[in-house]
C-alpha positions as CSV (number, residue, x, y, z in Angstrom):
1,X,0.0,0.0,0.0
2,X,1.3,3.5,-0.9
3,X,0.5,6.5,1.2
4,X,2.4,9.0,-0.9
5,X,-0.2,9.6,-3.4
6,X,-1.4,12.4,-1.1
7,X,0.1,15.8,-0.9
8,X,3.1,16.3,1.5
9,X,0.8,18.4,3.8
10,X,-1.9,15.7,3.9
11,X,0.8,13.0,4.4
12,X,2.1,14.7,7.5
13,X,-1.3,15.2,8.8
14,X,-2.2,11.5,8.2
15,X,1.0,10.0,9.7
16,X,3.2,12.1,11.9
17,X,5.5,11.1,14.7
18,X,8.7,12.5,16.1
19,X,11.7,10.6,17.4
20,X,13.9,12.8,19.6
21,X,17.7,12.3,19.9
22,X,18.3,15.2,22.2
23,X,21.0,13.4,24.2
24,X,24.0,15.1,25.7
25,X,26.9,13.9,23.6
26,X,30.5,14.8,24.6
27,X,31.7,18.3,23.9
28,X,34.1,17.3,21.2
29,X,31.7,14.8,19.5
30,X,32.3,14.3,15.8
31,X,28.9,12.5,15.4
32,X,25.6,12.3,17.3
33,X,24.1,9.1,18.7
34,X,22.5,6.6,16.3
35,X,18.7,6.7,16.3
36,X,17.2,3.3,15.7
37,X,14.0,3.0,13.7
38,X,12.2,0.3,11.8
39,X,13.6,1.6,8.6
40,X,17.2,1.5,9.8
41,X,19.2,4.0,11.8
42,X,20.5,7.5,11.3
43,X,22.7,10.1,13.1
44,X,24.0,13.6,12.7
45,X,27.6,14.2,11.7
46,X,29.5,17.5,11.5
47,X,32.9,18.5,10.1
48,X,34.8,21.4,8.7
49,X,36.3,20.9,5.2
50,X,38.3,23.7,3.4
51,X,36.9,26.3,5.8
52,X,33.3,25.3,5.2
53,X,31.2,23.8,7.9
54,X,29.0,20.8,7.0
55,X,26.3,18.7,8.6
56,X,25.4,15.3,7.3
57,X,22.5,13.0,8.0
58,X,24.1,9.6,7.9
59,X,21.2,7.1,7.1
60,X,21.8,3.4,7.2
61,X,18.6,1.8,5.7
62,X,17.5,-1.6,6.7
63,X,17.0,-4.3,4.0
64,X,13.9,-3.7,2.0
65,X,13.5,0.0,3.0
66,X,14.2,3.0,0.9
67,X,14.1,6.8,1.0
68,X,13.8,9.6,-1.6
69,X,15.7,12.1,-3.7
70,X,14.9,15.8,-3.9
71,X,12.4,14.9,-6.8
72,X,10.9,11.5,-5.7
73,X,9.2,10.7,-8.9
74,X,5.6,9.3,-9.2
75,X,5.4,8.7,-5.5
76,X,7.3,9.7,-2.4
77,X,8.2,12.9,-0.6
78,X,11.4,15.0,-0.8
79,X,13.5,15.3,2.3
80,X,13.3,18.5,4.3
81,X,15.7,19.8,6.9
82,X,15.5,22.6,9.5
83,X,18.2,23.6,11.8
84,X,16.3,24.5,15.0
85,X,19.2,25.2,17.4
86,X,21.1,27.3,17.8
87,X,18.6,29.9,16.6
88,X,21.3,32.1,15.0
89,X,22.8,29.3,12.9
90,X,21.9,29.1,9.2
91,X,21.6,26.2,6.7
92,X,22.7,26.2,3.0
93,X,21.1,24.2,0.2
94,X,20.9,20.4,0.7
95,X,23.5,18.5,-1.3
96,X,22.1,15.1,-2.5
97,X,24.0,12.1,-3.8
98,X,23.0,11.0,-7.3
99,X,19.9,8.9,-7.0
100,X,18.9,5.6,-8.5
101,X,15.5,4.7,-10.1
102,X,13.5,1.9,-8.5
103,X,10.5,0.3,-10.3
104,X,7.6,-0.4,-7.9
105,X,4.8,-1.1,-10.4
106,X,3.3,2.4,-9.7
107,X,5.4,4.6,-11.9
108,X,8.6,4.1,-10.0
109,X,10.6,6.5,-7.7
110,X,14.0,8.1,-7.4
111,X,15.9,7.5,-4.2
112,X,18.2,5.4,-2.2
113,X,18.5,2.0,-0.6
114,X,21.2,0.7,1.8
115,X,23.6,3.5,2.8
116,X,22.4,7.0,2.1
117,X,23.2,10.5,3.3
118,X,22.4,14.1,2.8
119,X,24.9,17.0,3.3
120,X,24.0,20.5,4.5
121,X,26.5,23.4,4.5
122,X,25.9,25.5,7.6
123,X,27.1,28.6,9.5
124,X,27.0,29.2,13.2
125,X,26.0,32.8,12.6
126,X,24.7,34.9,9.7
127,X,27.3,36.3,7.2
128,X,29.0,39.4,8.6
129,X,28.3,38.6,12.3
130,X,30.7,37.0,14.8
131,X,30.3,33.3,15.4
132,X,29.6,32.2,19.0
133,X,32.6,31.0,21.0
134,X,32.8,27.6,22.7
135,X,31.0,24.4,22.3
136,X,27.6,24.5,20.5
137,X,24.7,22.1,20.6
138,X,23.2,21.6,17.2
139,X,19.8,20.3,16.6
140,X,18.6,19.4,13.1
141,X,15.0,18.4,12.4
142,X,14.9,15.9,9.5
143,X,11.6,15.2,7.7
144,X,12.2,12.1,5.5
145,X,9.9,9.7,3.7
146,X,10.7,6.1,4.3
147,X,9.0,3.2,2.5
148,X,8.8,-0.6,2.5
149,X,5.3,-2.2,2.2
150,X,3.8,1.2,3.3
151,X,5.3,4.6,3.1
152,X,5.4,7.0,6.1
153,X,6.8,10.5,6.6
154,X,9.3,10.4,9.5
155,X,10.3,13.4,11.6
156,X,13.5,13.0,13.6
157,X,15.3,15.6,15.8
158,X,19.0,14.8,15.7
159,X,21.6,16.6,17.9
160,X,25.3,16.7,18.6
161,X,27.5,19.1,20.5
162,X,30.5,20.4,18.5
163,X,33.6,22.5,19.1
164,X,36.6,23.4,17.0
165,X,38.5,20.2,17.7
166,X,35.5,18.0,17.0
167,X,35.0,19.6,13.6
168,X,38.5,18.4,12.5
169,X,37.9,14.7,13.3
170,X,39.1,12.7,10.3
171,X,36.4,10.0,10.3
172,X,33.7,12.7,10.1
173,X,35.5,14.7,7.4
174,X,36.0,11.5,5.4
175,X,32.3,10.5,5.6
176,X,31.2,13.9,4.4
177,X,33.8,14.1,1.7
178,X,32.6,10.7,0.5
179,X,29.0,11.9,0.3
180,X,30.1,15.1,-1.5
181,X,31.9,13.0,-4.0
182,X,28.7,11.2,-4.8
183,X,26.8,14.3,-6.0
184,X,26.4,14.8,-9.7
185,X,29.4,16.6,-11.4
186,X,29.4,19.0,-14.3
187,X,29.1,17.3,-17.8
188,X,32.3,16.3,-19.6
189,X,33.2,14.5,-22.8
190,X,32.9,11.2,-20.8
191,X,29.2,11.8,-20.0
192,X,26.9,14.6,-21.2
193,X,23.4,15.3,-22.6
194,X,23.7,16.1,-26.2
195,X,20.1,17.2,-26.8
196,X,16.6,17.4,-25.4
197,X,13.9,17.6,-28.1
198,X,10.2,17.9,-27.7
199,X,7.5,17.1,-30.3
200,X,4.5,18.4,-28.3
201,X,3.8,15.0,-26.7
202,X,7.1,13.4,-25.9
203,X,10.5,14.5,-24.7
204,X,13.5,12.8,-26.2
205,X,16.8,13.1,-24.2
206,X,20.0,12.0,-25.9
207,X,22.8,10.9,-23.5
208,X,26.3,10.5,-25.0
209,X,29.7,9.6,-23.5
210,X,32.5,7.1,-23.4
211,X,31.7,3.5,-22.6
212,X,28.1,4.0,-21.5
213,X,26.9,1.1,-19.5
214,X,23.4,1.5,-18.0
215,X,22.7,5.3,-17.7
216,X,19.5,6.5,-15.9
217,X,18.1,10.0,-16.2
218,X,16.3,12.1,-13.7
219,X,14.5,15.3,-14.7
220,X,13.7,18.0,-12.1
221,X,10.3,19.4,-13.2
222,X,8.8,22.7,-12.2
223,X,5.4,23.0,-10.7
224,X,4.1,23.6,-14.3
225,X,5.5,20.3,-15.7
226,X,4.2,16.8,-15.8
227,X,6.9,14.4,-17.0
228,X,6.6,10.6,-17.1
229,X,9.2,8.0,-16.3
230,X,11.9,7.5,-19.0
231,X,11.9,4.7,-21.5
232,X,15.0,3.7,-23.3
233,X,14.5,3.7,-27.1
234,X,18.0,3.6,-28.5
235,X,21.0,1.9,-26.9
236,X,24.5,2.0,-28.4
237,X,28.0,2.1,-26.8
238,X,28.2,5.9,-27.3
239,X,24.6,7.1,-27.1
240,X,21.4,6.3,-25.3
241,X,18.1,8.0,-26.2
242,X,15.3,8.2,-23.7
243,X,11.6,9.0,-24.4
244,X,9.4,10.6,-21.7
245,X,5.8,11.7,-22.0
246,X,5.8,15.4,-21.1
247,X,3.3,18.2,-20.7
248,X,3.6,21.8,-19.4
249,X,1.0,24.5,-19.0
250,X,0.6,26.7,-22.0
251,X,2.2,29.8,-20.5
252,X,5.2,27.7,-19.4
253,X,5.8,25.6,-22.5
254,X,8.8,23.3,-22.6
255,X,10.3,24.4,-25.9
256,X,12.9,27.1,-25.2
257,X,13.1,26.4,-21.5
258,X,16.1,24.9,-19.7
259,X,15.5,21.6,-17.7
260,X,17.8,20.4,-15.0
261,X,18.6,16.8,-15.8
262,X,20.8,14.3,-13.8
263,X,22.4,11.4,-15.6
264,X,23.7,8.5,-13.6
265,X,25.8,5.7,-15.2
266,X,26.8,3.2,-12.5
267,X,29.3,5.1,-10.2
268,X,29.5,8.4,-12.3
269,X,26.9,11.1,-12.5
270,X,26.4,14.6,-14.0
271,X,23.8,17.3,-13.7
272,X,23.2,19.5,-16.8
273,X,20.9,22.4,-17.5
274,X,19.9,22.0,-21.2
275,X,17.5,23.9,-23.4
276,X,14.5,22.0,-24.8
277,X,14.4,22.3,-28.6
278,X,11.5,21.5,-30.9
279,X,11.8,18.2,-32.6
280,X,12.9,18.6,-36.2
281,X,10.8,16.9,-38.9
């Protein structure tokens, strides 16, 4: 049974519960305590890399469970994060590892199974103001959809206490660096989108590169777009062509607009903004 055919607001109204991990970790902690749930376990990790502060939600999913990418697909809910303490701290934009596509018989979804993680740049004070001195207790509220036989929105408060020494701990730096390395990279000759063409009904995306194996594509639609799951129509060593049913409201037509598209081919991934062109006859 799927619950995620409802809107995100309705989902949270239908199934909402909070697990609090507001424990008192050591002052120099590099990671917070694991929070155990039916879907697996998760914790908060912090580190400083090249002068930038990062938080990461380290999520180890139990077998058979999955969670979702920033655009879940036909079902699911995108993760949401809120830094609720300290009040003067600020969060940057969430950095997602490249997703995978999972077929579930209901249109499929984009997300993760097994080990997953989300990275969030943060600052202890707004730009231009002095950062607080001494250890700080961080509390991040994570709102994440998890699914197995049924799908539920999970709200978890994750905390850890940090100081300057704790932010330099190598294991935390390495975990966050590994998650950052999994985000889509800029396109290159090895993997790129050559064209995105629209004939008024279907969108055709041409992926080219070197030694293509099993590329998957993920389109980030706007609120005006309805885009179906991709179907592979051409498959060669140097080019894969995908066909997707697509529609957009008349005042926000697809032709001439740029779409953000992620391509994942096994362990490499790119994200590219490409202008949609009219299919030539």
